[in-house]
C-alpha positions as CSV (number, residue, x, y, z in Angstrom):
1,X,104.5,189.2,153.4
2,X,104.8,192.2,155.6
3,X,107.2,191.9,158.4
4,X,106.4,194.2,161.3
5,X,107.9,194.7,164.7
6,X,106.3,197.1,167.2
7,X,107.9,198.7,170.2
8,X,110.8,201.7,171.3
9,X,112.7,204.7,169.8
10,X,115.3,206.9,171.4
11,X,114.1,210.2,169.9
12,X,110.4,210.3,168.9
13,X,108.5,213.1,167.4
14,X,107.7,214.6,170.7
15,X,109.3,218.1,171.1
16,X,111.5,218.5,174.2
17,X,110.9,221.6,176.3
18,X,114.4,221.4,178.0
19,X,118.0,220.9,177.0
20,X,120.4,218.1,177.5
21,X,122.2,218.5,180.8
22,X,125.0,216.8,182.6
23,X,126.7,213.5,182.0
24,X,123.4,211.5,182.0
25,X,122.1,213.7,179.0
26,X,118.7,213.8,180.6
27,X,116.1,216.1,179.1
28,X,112.5,217.0,180.0
29,X,109.7,216.7,177.7
30,X,106.1,217.6,177.2
31,X,103.9,216.8,180.3
32,X,101.4,214.1,179.8
33,X,103.5,211.9,177.3
34,X,104.8,208.6,178.5
35,X,108.5,208.2,179.1
36,X,111.2,205.6,179.2
37,X,113.9,205.8,181.9
38,X,117.3,204.5,180.9
39,X,120.0,204.6,183.5
40,X,119.0,207.9,184.9
41,X,118.1,209.4,181.5
42,X,114.5,209.8,180.3
43,X,114.0,209.1,176.6
44,X,110.9,210.3,174.9
45,X,108.4,207.8,173.4
46,X,105.0,208.2,171.8
47,X,103.6,204.7,171.8
48,X,100.4,204.7,173.8
49,X,102.1,202.1,175.9
50,X,103.0,202.1,179.6
51,X,106.5,203.4,180.6
52,X,109.3,200.8,180.7
53,X,111.9,201.1,183.4
54,X,115.0,198.9,182.7
55,X,116.0,199.3,186.3
56,X,112.9,197.4,187.5
57,X,113.2,194.9,184.5
58,X,116.9,194.2,185.3
59,X,116.0,193.4,188.9
60,X,114.3,190.3,187.7
61,X,116.6,189.6,184.7
62,X,119.7,189.7,187.1
63,X,118.2,186.8,189.1
64,X,120.3,183.7,188.8
65,X,119.2,180.6,186.9
66,X,118.9,177.3,188.6
67,X,121.8,175.1,187.8
68,X,121.3,172.8,184.8
69,X,118.3,174.7,183.5
70,X,118.1,176.7,180.2
71,X,115.4,178.9,178.7
72,X,114.7,177.9,175.2
73,X,112.9,180.4,172.9
74,X,111.4,178.4,170.1
75,X,111.0,180.5,166.9
76,X,109.0,179.7,163.8
77,X,107.5,181.2,160.7
78,X,103.8,181.6,160.5
79,X,101.5,181.5,157.5
80,X,102.1,185.1,156.5
81,X,105.9,184.6,156.7
82,X,106.1,186.6,160.0
83,X,107.9,185.2,163.1
84,X,106.4,183.8,166.2
85,X,108.0,182.4,169.5
86,X,107.4,180.9,172.8
87,X,109.6,179.9,175.8
88,X,110.1,176.7,177.6
89,X,112.6,175.6,180.4
90,X,114.8,172.7,179.5
91,X,117.5,170.7,181.2
92,X,120.9,171.7,179.7
93,X,121.7,168.2,178.4
94,X,118.7,168.4,176.1
95,X,120.2,171.5,174.4
96,X,123.4,170.1,172.9
97,X,122.0,170.0,169.4
98,X,118.8,170.4,167.4
99,X,118.5,166.6,167.4
100,X,118.5,166.4,171.2
101,X,115.9,169.2,171.6
102,X,112.4,168.0,172.1
103,X,109.7,168.7,169.6
104,X,107.0,171.0,170.7
105,X,103.6,172.2,169.5
106,X,101.4,175.3,169.3
107,X,97.9,176.4,168.4
108,X,98.0,176.6,164.6
109,X,94.4,178.1,164.6
110,X,95.9,181.3,166.0
111,X,98.6,181.6,163.3
112,X,96.5,180.6,160.3
113,X,98.4,177.4,160.1
114,X,95.7,174.9,161.3
115,X,91.9,174.7,161.6
116,X,90.3,175.1,165.0
117,X,89.0,171.7,165.3
118,X,92.5,170.1,164.7
119,X,94.9,173.0,165.7
120,X,98.0,171.3,167.0
121,X,101.1,172.1,164.9
122,X,104.5,170.4,165.6
123,X,107.7,172.4,166.0
124,X,110.9,170.6,165.0
125,X,114.1,172.4,166.2
126,X,116.6,172.9,163.3
127,X,119.2,175.4,164.6
128,X,120.4,176.7,167.8
129,X,121.7,180.3,168.6
130,X,122.5,182.0,171.9
131,X,119.8,184.2,173.3
132,X,121.1,187.8,173.4
133,X,117.9,189.0,175.3
134,X,118.5,186.7,178.2
135,X,122.3,186.7,178.8
136,X,123.7,184.8,181.7
137,X,127.0,185.3,183.7
138,X,130.2,184.1,182.2
139,X,130.5,180.3,182.8
140,X,126.7,179.7,183.2
141,X,124.8,177.7,180.6
142,X,123.6,180.0,177.9
143,X,119.8,180.5,177.2
144,X,119.1,179.8,173.5
145,X,117.0,180.7,170.6
146,X,115.8,177.7,168.5
147,X,114.9,178.1,164.8
148,X,112.1,175.5,164.1
149,X,110.0,174.5,161.2
150,X,106.4,173.3,161.3
151,X,104.6,170.0,160.7
152,X,101.3,168.3,161.2
153,X,101.1,165.7,164.0
154,X,101.3,163.0,161.2
155,X,104.7,164.4,160.2
156,X,103.9,166.1,157.0
157,X,105.4,169.6,156.5
158,X,103.0,172.4,156.5
159,X,102.4,174.4,153.3
160,X,103.9,177.4,155.1
161,X,107.0,175.3,155.8
162,X,109.3,176.7,153.2
163,X,112.4,175.4,154.9
164,X,111.5,171.8,154.0
165,X,111.5,172.1,150.2
166,X,114.7,174.3,150.4
167,X,116.5,171.6,152.4
168,X,115.5,169.1,149.7
169,X,117.1,171.5,147.1
170,X,120.4,171.4,149.0
171,X,120.3,167.8,149.8
172,X,122.8,165.9,147.6
173,X,124.6,169.1,146.6
174,X,126.8,169.4,149.7
175,X,130.0,169.1,147.6
176,X,129.2,172.4,145.8
177,X,129.7,174.2,149.2
178,X,127.3,177.0,148.1
179,X,127.8,180.2,149.9
180,X,125.1,182.8,150.3
181,X,125.4,186.3,151.5
182,X,122.2,188.2,152.1
183,X,121.7,192.0,152.2
184,X,118.7,192.7,154.3
185,X,117.2,196.2,153.9
186,X,114.5,197.5,156.2
187,X,112.7,200.7,157.0
188,X,112.0,202.2,160.4
189,X,109.0,204.2,161.3
190,X,107.7,206.1,164.3
191,X,104.9,204.2,166.1
192,X,102.4,206.1,164.1
193,X,103.4,203.5,161.3
194,X,103.2,206.3,158.8
195,X,106.3,208.6,159.5
196,X,109.8,207.1,158.7
197,X,112.5,208.0,161.2
198,X,113.9,211.5,160.2
199,X,110.9,212.4,158.3
200,X,108.5,215.3,159.1
201,X,104.9,214.3,160.1
202,X,102.7,214.0,157.0
203,X,105.5,215.3,154.7
204,X,108.6,214.5,152.8
205,X,112.3,215.5,153.6
206,X,113.2,218.8,152.2
207,X,116.4,217.2,150.6
208,X,116.3,214.4,148.1
209,X,118.0,211.1,148.7
210,X,121.8,210.9,148.5
211,X,123.2,212.3,151.8
212,X,121.6,209.5,153.7
213,X,123.5,206.5,152.3
214,X,126.2,205.3,154.7
215,X,125.7,208.7,156.4
216,X,126.9,210.4,159.6
217,X,125.4,213.2,161.4
218,X,121.9,213.8,163.1
219,X,120.6,215.4,159.9
220,X,121.4,212.3,157.9
221,X,121.5,209.2,160.0
222,X,118.2,207.9,161.5
223,X,118.2,204.5,163.3
224,X,121.8,203.9,163.8
225,X,121.2,202.8,167.4
226,X,118.9,200.1,166.1
227,X,121.5,198.6,163.6
228,X,124.3,198.9,166.1
229,X,122.1,197.0,168.8
230,X,121.1,194.5,166.1
231,X,124.8,193.9,165.1
232,X,125.9,193.1,168.7
233,X,122.9,191.0,169.3
234,X,123.5,189.0,166.2
235,X,127.2,188.5,167.0
236,X,126.3,187.3,170.6
237,X,123.8,184.9,169.1
238,X,126.4,183.4,166.9
239,X,125.0,184.6,163.5
240,X,127.4,185.3,160.7
241,X,126.4,189.0,160.4
242,X,129.0,190.6,158.4
243,X,128.1,194.4,158.3
244,X,125.6,197.2,158.6
245,X,125.1,200.5,156.8
246,X,122.5,203.3,156.5
247,X,120.5,203.1,153.2
248,X,119.7,205.5,150.4
249,X,116.3,206.6,151.8
250,X,116.2,208.3,155.2
251,X,115.0,206.0,157.8
252,X,116.1,202.9,155.8
253,X,118.9,200.7,157.1
254,X,120.7,197.5,156.0
255,X,122.6,194.6,157.5
256,X,124.4,191.7,155.8
257,X,124.4,188.0,156.8
258,X,126.9,185.6,155.4
259,X,128.6,183.8,153.9
260,X,126.5,180.9,155.1
261,X,126.5,177.5,153.5
262,X,123.2,176.0,152.1
263,X,120.1,175.8,154.3
264,X,122.0,177.6,157.1
265,X,121.6,180.8,155.2
266,X,117.8,180.7,155.6
267,X,118.0,179.8,159.2
268,X,120.4,182.6,160.0
269,X,118.5,185.2,158.0
270,X,115.1,184.3,159.6
271,X,116.8,184.4,163.1
272,X,118.3,187.8,162.3
273,X,114.8,189.0,161.4
274,X,113.5,187.8,164.8
275,X,116.5,189.5,166.6
276,X,115.7,192.7,164.6
277,X,112.0,192.5,165.7
278,X,113.1,192.1,169.4
279,X,115.5,195.0,169.2
280,X,112.8,197.1,167.8
281,X,110.6,196.0,170.8
282,X,113.2,197.5,173.1
283,X,113.4,200.8,171.1
284,X,109.7,201.2,170.5
285,X,110.2,201.5,166.7
286,X,107.9,200.2,164.0
287,X,109.9,198.2,161.3
288,X,108.7,197.0,158.0
289,X,110.2,194.9,155.4
290,X,107.8,196.1,152.7
291,X,109.8,196.5,149.5
292,X,108.3,199.9,148.7
293,X,107.0,201.6,151.9
294,X,107.0,205.1,150.3
295,X,105.4,205.0,146.8
296,X,105.2,208.7,146.3
297,X,108.3,210.8,145.5
298,X,111.7,209.7,144.3
299,X,112.7,207.2,147.0
300,X,114.4,203.8,146.8
301,X,112.6,200.7,147.7
302,X,114.1,197.9,149.9
303,X,115.4,194.6,148.8
304,X,117.3,191.5,150.0
305,X,120.1,191.2,147.5
306,X,121.4,187.7,147.5
307,X,125.0,186.9,146.8
308,X,125.8,183.4,145.5
309,X,128.9,181.4,144.8
310,X,129.7,177.6,144.5
311,X,133.2,176.3,145.2
312,X,133.6,176.0,141.4
313,X,132.9,179.7,141.0
314,X,135.4,180.7,143.6
315,X,138.2,178.8,142.0
316,X,140.4,179.9,139.1
317,X,138.3,180.1,135.9
318,X,135.1,180.1,137.9
319,X,133.6,183.0,135.9
320,X,132.4,180.4,133.3
321,X,130.3,178.7,136.0
322,X,129.0,182.1,137.0
323,X,127.8,182.7,133.4
324,X,126.1,179.2,133.1
325,X,124.3,179.9,136.4
326,X,123.2,183.3,135.2
327,X,121.8,181.9,131.9
328,X,119.8,179.3,133.9
329,X,118.4,181.9,136.2
330,X,117.4,184.0,133.2
331,X,115.6,181.1,131.6
332,X,113.4,180.9,134.7
333,X,113.1,184.6,135.5
334,X,109.4,184.7,135.7
335,X,109.3,181.8,138.3
336,X,111.9,183.4,140.4
337,X,110.0,186.9,140.2
338,X,106.8,185.2,141.3
339,X,108.5,183.9,144.4
340,X,110.8,186.7,145.3
341,X,108.5,188.7,147.6
342,X,105.1,190.3,147.8
343,X,104.7,193.8,146.5
344,X,108.0,193.5,144.5
345,X,106.3,195.1,141.5
346,X,106.3,198.4,143.3
347,X,110.1,198.2,143.6
348,X,111.4,196.5,140.4
349,X,110.5,199.3,138.0
350,X,113.8,199.9,136.3
351,X,114.3,203.0,138.4
352,X,116.1,203.5,141.7
353,X,118.8,200.9,141.2
354,X,116.6,198.2,140.0
355,X,115.9,196.2,136.7
356,X,112.3,196.1,135.4
357,X,110.7,193.0,136.7
358,X,109.6,191.9,133.2
359,X,113.1,192.0,131.8
360,X,116.0,189.8,132.7
361,X,119.5,191.3,132.4
362,X,123.0,191.1,133.9
363,X,126.1,193.2,133.8
364,X,129.3,194.1,135.6
365,X,129.0,196.5,138.5
366,X,125.5,197.5,137.2
367,X,123.0,198.0,140.0
368,X,120.2,198.5,137.4
369,X,120.6,194.8,136.3
370,X,118.7,191.8,137.5
371,X,122.0,190.1,138.2
372,X,125.2,192.0,139.1
373,X,128.8,190.7,138.6
374,X,131.2,192.6,140.7
375,X,134.2,194.2,139.1
376,X,136.7,192.2,141.2
377,X,134.9,189.0,140.1
378,X,135.1,190.2,136.5
379,X,138.7,191.1,136.8
380,X,139.8,188.0,138.6
381,X,137.7,185.6,136.6
382,X,136.3,184.0,139.8
383,X,134.1,184.9,142.6
384,X,130.4,185.4,143.1
385,X,127.3,187.0,141.6
386,X,124.4,189.1,143.1
387,X,120.9,188.4,142.5
388,X,119.3,191.9,143.0
389,X,115.7,190.7,142.4
390,X,114.6,189.5,145.9
391,X,112.5,191.9,147.8
392,X,113.2,192.9,151.5
393,X,110.2,190.7,152.5
394,X,111.1,187.7,150.5
395,X,111.3,184.3,152.1
396,X,115.1,183.4,152.4
397,X,114.4,179.6,152.3
398,X,112.4,180.1,149.1
399,X,115.1,182.4,147.5
400,X,118.1,180.2,148.4
401,X,116.4,176.9,147.6
402,X,115.1,178.2,144.3
403,X,118.5,179.4,143.3
404,X,120.1,176.2,144.3
405,X,117.6,174.2,142.4
406,X,117.9,176.3,139.2
407,X,121.6,176.6,139.0
408,X,122.1,172.8,139.5
409,X,119.6,171.7,136.9
410,X,121.1,169.6,134.0
411,X,119.5,171.6,131.2
412,X,120.6,173.5,128.1
413,X,119.6,177.2,128.1
414,X,120.3,180.0,125.6
415,X,123.3,182.3,126.2
416,X,122.3,185.8,127.3
417,X,124.4,188.7,126.3
418,X,125.5,191.0,129.2
419,X,124.6,194.7,129.3
420,X,127.4,196.7,127.8
421,X,130.0,198.3,130.1
422,X,128.5,201.8,129.3
423,X,125.4,200.7,131.0
424,X,127.2,199.9,134.2
């Protein structure tokens, strides 16, 4: 699964011929290239697309909505694990909950989810979030984003509907109050889809990785505007986004979602990816969730580390429940690896803060392990563990559902010795 979002970057590879001037920080650029006007400033873009003028766009976006009407953007996952959406107008009283929202349909033959001679796929609303891309004045009814899953007209979940089996794994285990916190890494490229932000064209950075992680400064940080915009948009939407940071490879970023309980984790992570794609639309940046977008040189890959805890694990003595869960995950290591993302073999090599995908191991504070136990958890004897195996393009429904199913199985599994502290 390769997640992609095309569309807008603040500083492209075009070489400005002028200097920043005045309070608007406007600069001139090479003639013949398209430009994006932002509040009086002209920002360079090399996209091959028509110029976008927010002044004109806002003229329409500022028009009032009819009373009692809401724009609902129905979002779903297609056959490749990528996100699609379309909009409808609904009366506000239909938008109180997923249960009151109407079902909808789409042409599944255009998303590889149905044949052309029987192409209708049914969308069932499952979660509602505020729409940060269509804000309304305070006091008006908010427009919404609706996370849906997909069914045949007969009511059968599609094979691509990974939410359904995940929900079954959580069903009946509500008393465990299972928290998930997911760390979504992603890589930003120029619109040539070959040059990560901050990299020279057809080349590598002159400095090795190291200065770029949690960095500041124009020579180190590339894409901060994207993650800052994503952060605010997710907060507005009502997602449990809990932080962002620059990652180890230049042009690579991360945000965290959670803690979320049960199936809500997958709903929120997928919706956050949708919001990321829309933010990248506005900045004309190409975004990929590929776990190893740069295979040459000494550069980190990208993952979606998944932090897990049940109510028992968070209580005194919970470390024993953590160990038992880890042993069960170790016994099904191959099954989890097979479902943890496409291209993950390029990332899980035993280098660059990963464990080799053919070996299961765990340790305290060890980022070279399959499962990491934090030092605070080890010291306090309770807390959470981190599954470091999921790739950045993994399906969050599949990952959380599989973890839930595995750690709740009533089976005896062998005890696994932890990696030594010297390896941490």
